[in-house]
N, C-alpha and C positions, 0 to 999 in steps of 0.2 A: 488573554482569551481563557475561557473555560473550555478545556479539551478533554473529551473522554477517549480512551484507547481501549479497544477490545482485542486482546491478544498480547501475551508477554514473551513471545519468541524473540529472535535476534532483533528484528526491526522494531517490534513494539517496545522492547526493553530500551533500545537505543533512543527511540523517539521520546519515550517517557523521560529518560535522564536528560536529554538535550533540551526538550521544551520546558521542563520544570526549571532547569538551570537558567533559562532565559526569562523566567519570571511568570510563565503561564501556569494557570491552575490545572493540574493534570490529575485526572481520576483514571486509574488503570484497573482493568478486570481481566480474568482469564477463567478457563473452565475449572480450575482447581480451587478457586475461592480466594477471598482476601488474605487468609492466613498464609498462603503460599508466597505472598508478596511482602511479607513483613521485613525481610532483609533489605529490599529496595526502599521501603518506606523509611527505614532507619538511616539510609545513606542519602536520601533525597527528600524533597518536599512532595513527592508523589503520594497520592492518597489511594490506597487499595479499596476497591468497592466491588459490588456484585455487577454482573453484566448489565442488568436493567438500569442501574444507576449510571454506569458509564455511557449508555446509549442515550441518556436524557440530558447530557451536557448541552448547555444552551448555545454554544457557538460552533463547535466542531466535534465530530466523532471520527476517529481513525480506526478502520476495521483492518486488522492485520493478523488473520487466522488462516490456517490451511484452506484452500478453496473447497476441498471436499467436506469441510465442516460448516461452510456457509449455510447450507440447507438445514442444519441442525439447530441454528439459532431460533429462539422462540418467535413464533409468528406474531406479528404486530409489535415486534420490539421497537421498531422505528416509527413513531407516530408522525402523522402529516404535519403537526405543529411542533415537532421536536427539534432536534439539533439543526442549526442553520445549514451547515456544510457536513457532508459525509464523504470521507476519503477511503478509497480502496487501494491497498498496497499489494494485493495478492498476485500470485502467478499459479498457473495450472501445471502440476506435475503428475500426470496420470499414472505413469509407470512406477514411480517411487513412493507416492503418498496419497493421491487423491482418488484414484480409480477413474473409470470412464465417466465423463459427463457428456451426454449425448449432444446437447446443443452446441457445446464448445467444439466437440469433434466435428460437427456439421458445419463449423465456420463462424459461429457467433463469437465476437470478441469477448474475452474473458470478463472484463468489467461490465459489459452490457449484460451478461448473464448475472453477475453479482447484483447489479441494479435491479433486475427483475426479481431476484430472490429477496432482496431487502424491501422492495416496494418503494424505493426512493431513488432519486437521481444521485449519482456518485461522481466524484472526481478521481481519476486515476493518477497516482503519483507515488513516488518512493519504491516503486517495484523493480526498477532497473539497476539499483545501486547496491553494492555490497555493504553490509551492516558496518564493517569496520571503517569504510570510507565515510559513511554517515556519522559515525561516532567522532572521528578525528578532525573533520573539516570545521573550520571556524571562519568568521569574516576576517580575522586577523591574519590567519596563515593560508587562506584559500582566496587569494586576491587575483584579479586579472593582471597580466594575460594568463590564460590557461586555467582559470577557475572552472571547476566542474559545472556542467549544465545538466539540469534534471527536467525531463519532459513532463508536461502536465496536460492531460486530456479531459475534456468534459464539455457539457452543453450549456451550462449556466455561466455567463460571463462574470457575474459578480462572485459566485462561488469559486470560480477558477482564479479570479484575482486575489481572493483571500488566501488561497493555498499558495499561489505564487509569491505573495508577500511573506508568507511564513518560510518558504524555501529560501528566499533571499536572507531572511533573518538568521537562518541556520548556516549561512555561509556559502550558498550555491547560487548559480544563475538559473532562474526559472525560465523554461522554454515552452511556449504554447504550442502543443503538438496536435491541436485540432479537436474535433468533436470526440465524444465517447465512442462512436462508431469507428473512429480512426485509431483508437487505443491499441489495436493489434500491432501497430508499428513499434511499440515498446515492449511487446511480450517476449518471453524466452525465444532464443535463437536469432532474434533480429539484431542488426548491427549495434544498437545502443544497449543491449542487455549485458549488464555488468562490465561495460566498457565505458571509460571516462572520456567524454568529449567536451570541449569548450563550446560556448554558444555559437561561435563562428562556424563550427563544423557539425553541430548536432542536427541541423536541419537536413543537410546532405545525407547523413547517416540514416535518419528516419525515412527519407525518400527512397533509400535503397532496400527497405525492408520488403520481404516477401510474405504474402498472406498464407502461403502453403505451410502447413504444419510438417515439421520433419518427423521421421520415424521415432526418434528418441522422445518426442513430446506428443506422441499419439498413443492413446491407450489401446490395450489389447484385451482379449477376452479374459485373460487371467489377471489383469491389473486390479489393484496395485500390488507390487512386491514391496521392497523397501529400498533404502539408499544403497545398501550393499548389493542387492540382487533385484534390480528393477525388472518388472514384467509387463 
């Protein structure tokens, strides 16, 4: 597939490396420009590009930037006839990084908000796993029983199936976690957040999720601080 990735943080970097290693054509962009990705380009087949070019990938675009930066993306970046599938990997960290986002604080699922900002439907995936686990797992060494399952939420069955197939290719068991409105079940503080479950147990873990945001993931009037001193 032709895959664009916007964001070269931990998850974006790992996905770029792994997906290019599996033979996909990966175009990676960040806010610092293609020159900042020269080292990764030398090590892999990843192609550094500007954000607009990554967003125009024909098959899939993975958006993996801080949630507080979503609204700063250029308006109209995602054309109605652009990338087939858009994946949101983000999590909301109001006290450490993102500041208060009123709609999310009021109960809107994080990826529903992202979809509204981008103006396109999204699939929620890759947000609940630590980057190191995503880097190390392969189909060869991550086999059942006990293979890690990753939840996938979204409203378009065909788009969801495309993402789930990619997750299996990466060495995980994809798990359909419902509609995008249900994606709060895999947000921070829920039972599946940075906890590895096999597919036989992840459904029960998702069912135990609470929609109520805990104080640590609720913004304050002084938010954000930073990772050392959250506010």
